[in-house]
C-alpha positions in Angstrom: 22.6 -13.4 9.9 22.3 -15.5 13.3 18.9 -15.0 14.9 18.7 -14.9 19.1 18.3 -18.7 20.0 14.8 -17.7 21.8 13.5 -16.2 18.4 14.4 -19.4 16.3 13.0 -21.7 18.7 9.6 -19.6 18.8 9.5 -19.6 14.9 10.3 -23.2 14.7 7.6 -24.0 17.1 5.1 -22.2 15.0 6.2 -24.0 11.7 5.8 -27.0 13.8 2.4 -26.2 14.9 1.1 -25.3 11.3 2.3 -28.8 10.3 0.6 -30.4 12.9 -2.7 -28.6 11.9 -2.5 -29.1 8.5 0.0 -31.4 6.5 -0.4 -30.8 3.1 2.0 -29.7 -0.1 0.5 -26.1 0.3 1.4 -25.8 4.1 4.7 -26.4 3.1 5.0 -23.9 0.6 3.2 -21.4 3.0 6.4 -22.3 5.5 8.5 -21.2 2.8 6.9 -18.3 2.1 6.8 -17.2 5.8 10.5 -17.9 6.3 11.2 -15.3 3.5 8.8 -13.1 5.1 10.8 -13.2 8.7 14.1 -13.1 6.8 12.7 -10.0 4.9 11.3 -8.3 8.1 14.9 -9.1 10.2 16.7 -7.4 7.3 14.2 -4.4 7.8 14.6 -4.5 11.4 18.3 -4.5 11.6 18.5 -1.6 9.0 15.8 0.9 10.1 15.0 -0.3 13.5 11.9 -2.0 14.7 9.3 0.5 14.5 10.1 1.7 11.0 10.2 -2.0 10.0 7.0 -2.6 11.5 5.5 0.5 9.6 6.9 -0.8 6.3 6.1 -4.4 6.7 2.5 -3.7 8.0 1.6 -1.0 5.7 -2.0 -1.1 4.5 -2.3 -2.3 0.7 -3.9 1.2 -0.1 -5.3 4.1 1.7 -7.5 7.0 1.1 -5.6 10.0 0.1 -6.5 11.7 3.8 -4.8 8.8 5.5 -1.8 8.4 3.2 -1.5 12.3 3.7 -1.6 11.9 7.4 1.1 9.0 7.6 3.4 11.0 5.3 3.2 14.0 7.5 3.7 12.0 10.8 7.2 10.8 9.3 8.8 14.4 9.3 9.7 14.1 12.7 12.0 11.8 15.0 12.0 8.6 13.0 11.8 6.4 15.9 9.4 8.0 17.8 7.1 8.6 14.9 7.5 5.1 13.6 6.5 3.8 17.3 3.2 6.0 17.3 2.3 4.7 13.9 2.8 1.2 15.2 0.8 1.7 18.2 -2.0 3.0 15.9 -2.3 0.0 13.9 
């Protein structure tokens, strides 16, 4: 997958900032994980669209039963529209 040049430049800039702020082996591991995370998000976005990808990517680790039920109900309509409203609520 080829990323748009502006996206690549922005991500590279963020990585350079991390390295300047704290140059360490741990930072390099974090950067590796961040790159993997970005690649995963890009695949989700390509497959499901941006709103649904954000919903999947930003999901809470756990929810109350009421919160989970409300989110499940909100996904029964137009996926893009419902996903966008969920993302806006985060």
